C-alpha positions as CSV (number, residue, x, y, z in Angstrom):
1,M,29.3,145.8,137.6
2,A,28.6,143.7,140.7
3,R,25.0,143.3,141.9
4,I,24.7,143.6,145.6
5,G,21.7,142.5,147.5
6,V,20.4,140.8,150.6
7,I,18.7,137.5,151.3
8,A,16.4,137.6,154.2
9,E,15.6,134.9,156.7
10,F,12.4,134.5,158.6
11,D,12.6,135.3,162.2
12,I,9.8,134.6,164.7
13,E,8.2,138.0,164.2
14,A,9.5,139.2,160.8
15,R,11.7,138.7,157.8
16,A,15.2,140.1,158.5
17,P,18.2,140.5,156.2
18,A,20.8,137.8,157.0
19,I,23.1,137.5,154.0
20,I,24.7,140.0,151.6
21,L,25.1,138.3,148.2
22,V,27.6,140.0,145.8
23,K,27.0,138.7,142.2
24,L,30.2,139.3,140.2
25,S,31.0,139.7,136.6
26,P,33.9,137.6,135.5
27,D,36.0,140.4,134.2
28,E,35.7,142.7,137.2
29,L,37.7,140.8,139.8
30,D,41.3,141.9,140.5
31,W,42.5,139.3,143.0
32,S,45.4,141.6,144.0
33,T,43.3,144.4,145.5
34,L,40.4,145.1,147.9
35,L,36.8,145.0,146.7
36,Y,34.8,147.9,148.1
37,I,31.1,147.4,148.6
38,K,28.3,149.5,150.1
39,A,27.6,148.0,153.6
40,T,24.5,150.0,154.5
41,P,20.9,149.8,153.3
42,P,19.1,150.1,151.0
43,W,20.0,147.0,149.2
44,E,18.4,145.1,146.4
45,Q,16.2,142.2,147.7
46,F,17.3,138.8,146.5
47,E,15.3,135.6,146.8
48,P,17.1,132.4,148.0
49,E,16.9,131.2,144.4
50,E,19.4,133.9,143.4
51,F,22.2,131.7,144.7
52,G,21.7,129.7,141.4
53,D,24.3,127.4,140.1
54,M,27.2,129.9,140.3
55,N,30.2,129.0,142.4
56,G,30.3,131.2,145.5
57,V,32.6,131.6,148.4
58,T,31.9,132.7,151.9
59,V,33.6,135.8,153.0
60,L,34.9,135.3,156.6
61,L,34.9,137.9,159.3
62,E,38.7,138.3,158.9
63,D,38.3,139.0,155.2
64,I,36.2,142.2,155.9
65,L,38.0,145.4,156.5
66,M,36.8,148.8,157.6
67,V,37.2,151.7,155.2
68,Q,38.8,154.6,156.9
69,G,36.6,157.7,157.0
70,N,33.6,156.0,155.3
71,K,31.3,154.0,157.5
72,D,29.0,153.2,154.5
73,F,31.6,150.9,152.8
74,I,33.6,147.8,153.7
75,G,36.6,146.3,151.9
76,I,36.8,142.6,151.0
77,D,40.3,141.3,151.1
78,L,40.4,139.5,147.7
79,P,44.0,138.4,147.9
80,R,43.1,136.5,151.1
81,L,40.1,134.9,149.4
82,Y,42.3,134.0,146.4
83,Q,44.8,132.2,148.7
84,R,41.9,129.9,149.9
85,H,40.1,129.4,146.6
86,Q,42.7,129.7,143.8
87,N,41.4,127.0,141.6
88,Q,37.7,128.0,141.6
89,D,35.7,130.0,139.2
90,I,34.0,132.4,141.6
91,G,30.8,134.1,140.5
92,Q,29.5,135.3,143.8
93,L,30.5,136.2,147.4
94,I,28.4,135.3,150.3
95,I,28.8,137.6,153.4
96,R,27.0,137.2,156.7
97,L,25.4,140.5,157.6
98,Q,26.2,139.8,161.2
99,D,29.9,139.9,160.3
100,V,29.6,143.2,158.5
101,E,27.8,144.7,161.5
102,E,30.5,143.4,163.8
103,V,33.2,145.1,161.8
104,L,31.3,148.4,161.5
105,N,30.5,148.4,165.2
106,A,34.0,147.6,166.3
107,Y,35.2,151.1,165.3
108,T,32.3,153.2,166.6
């Protein structure tokens, strides 16, 4: 099962979540479907060291899809990611929280 958490960045006044990190198990990826993840807090808190040595790919804004009728989840277009990163062993997905918020706010 994937572990989902956020990595916070320091702002002028406080520490604010900036990145959603999805740590994947090798056997759970089906590159032909969408991956659904919870897009609303609470999330596990990860430290920057959680990036570790695993290969990771950035999920772009156009890879994030709204889930009809459920504003708490988003879909990640894995076939699109696979087209860009076919030959990589991917252990984690890196998603900008700002992109997730943009997708969720586009339909409210």
